[in-house]
N, C-alpha and C positions, 0 to 999 in steps of 0.2 A: 802359540798358546793352544792348549788342548782342553776341551770341555768334556767332562765325564759326569754322567748321571747314573747313579747306581740303580740297578733293576730292583723292583719291589721284592721284598722278602717276607716270609712268614714270621711270626713272633720268635721262632727258634732259629731263624737264619737260613731257611731253605728257599731256593728260587724255583719258579716254574720252568719246566722243560717240556718239549713236545718232540716225540720221536719222528724223524724224517721219513721213516719207512711208510709207504702209503697203505699197507695192509695191517699195520699195527693198531690194535685196539686195547684199551682206551687211549693209548698214546700219550696222555698227559700224566706227568709225574713231577716230583720235586726232588731236588738234590741239594745237599748241604756241603759244607767244606769238609775235607778229610780231617780226621783226628790227628793231633800232633804225634802221638806215639801209637803205632799200630803193630800188631803182631804179624809176622810173615806167614803167608798161606803156604800150605803144602803144595809144591809144584805138581805132584801127581794128581791132585784133585782139580787142577785148573783146566778149563776148556781153552781159554785164551788169556794171555797176560795183557792188561791194558797198558798202553803207552801214556806218558805224561801228556796232558791236554786232551785226553780222549774220555768219552762217556759211553757207558753201555746201557742200553734201554732195559729196564727191569722186566718188561713185558715180552719183547720178541728177541732180545739178546743182541740187537744190532749194535756194533761198536763203530763210532764215528767221532770226528773232532768235536770238541765241546760246542763250537759255534754253530754246528748243524742242528743242535738241540734247542737253540734259543727260541723262546715262545714269542710269537708275533704280538700277543697282548701286551707283553712287557715293552716292546718298542713303542706301542701306542701310549702306554702309561708314561714312558720316559718323555715322549713328545709333549704330552699334556703338562708334565712337570716343567719342561723348558719354557713353554708358552706362558705358564703361570709366573715363573721367575722373571721373564722378560716384562710382562705386564706390571709386576710388582716393582721392578727397577724403574720403569718409565713413570709410574705413579709416584714413587719416592722422589725422582728427579723433578717432576712438575710441582710437587708439594714444596720441596726445598726452594725452587725458583720463586714460587708465589710468596713464600715466607720472606725471602730476601727482597722481593719487589715491595711488599707491604712495609718492611722496615725502612726502606729508602724514601717512601712517599711522605710528603709533609702532611701533618694532620691539622685540622681546624681552619683551613684556608677557604677561599671562595669556592674552589673545586677540589674535591677529594676523590681519590680512586683507590679501590681495594680489590685485590684478586683473591677469589676463593676457589678451592679445588674440591670437587666431589669425587671421591675415589669409588670405583666400582670394579674392584679386582676379584672379589669373591674369595672363598676359603681355599686353602691349599688342597690340591687334588690328593686324595688318599685312596690308592688302589686297594681293593679288598683282597687279602690273602689269608688263607686258612690252611692249617696243617691238614694233610690228607688222612685217610682213615688208618693206614698202617705205617708205622715207622720202622724201617729196616736199616741194618748196618751191614755194609758189604765187608765180608771177611778179607777180600782181596785188596781193595783200594782204601778201605777205612772210611769211605764217604757214607753219609746218612742219606737215605732215600725216603721219600713219602710217596706212597702208591695208593691207588683206589682198591686194588685187589692183588693178592699174591698169586701168581700163576705158576704152575708146574711146567718146566720145560723138559722136553724129552731128549 
């Protein structure tokens, strides 16, 4: 069995990324899925061709495997989601057990017993995601990027 929790996304489907390069600033950007149909880029204009499963930082140009760009905040948000789901499942199980127990207990006798459950799970965690200031479309890979600032690379 494999458990997968999707990382939080912005309303238009981009996920947070963080550049692994220590000198990159601001290092935080968002990336969306690639478009289904994309026009081919002129090979003469390309500095480098991305391989499948690779991401390029829009700030410093570092190209690395997609997993290197995973944002640590998203791991924490996923953990919070898993804990909430587990608490919700335990609360549902205890509530159902109490309901079955109460159904089997005789009513109106000398001694009556009733089980009540007070749930204290809380609301579903909702990580806050906002589209960044500029929305860019990569001519090469067709992915949408959200960045804080567009920087000119030399």
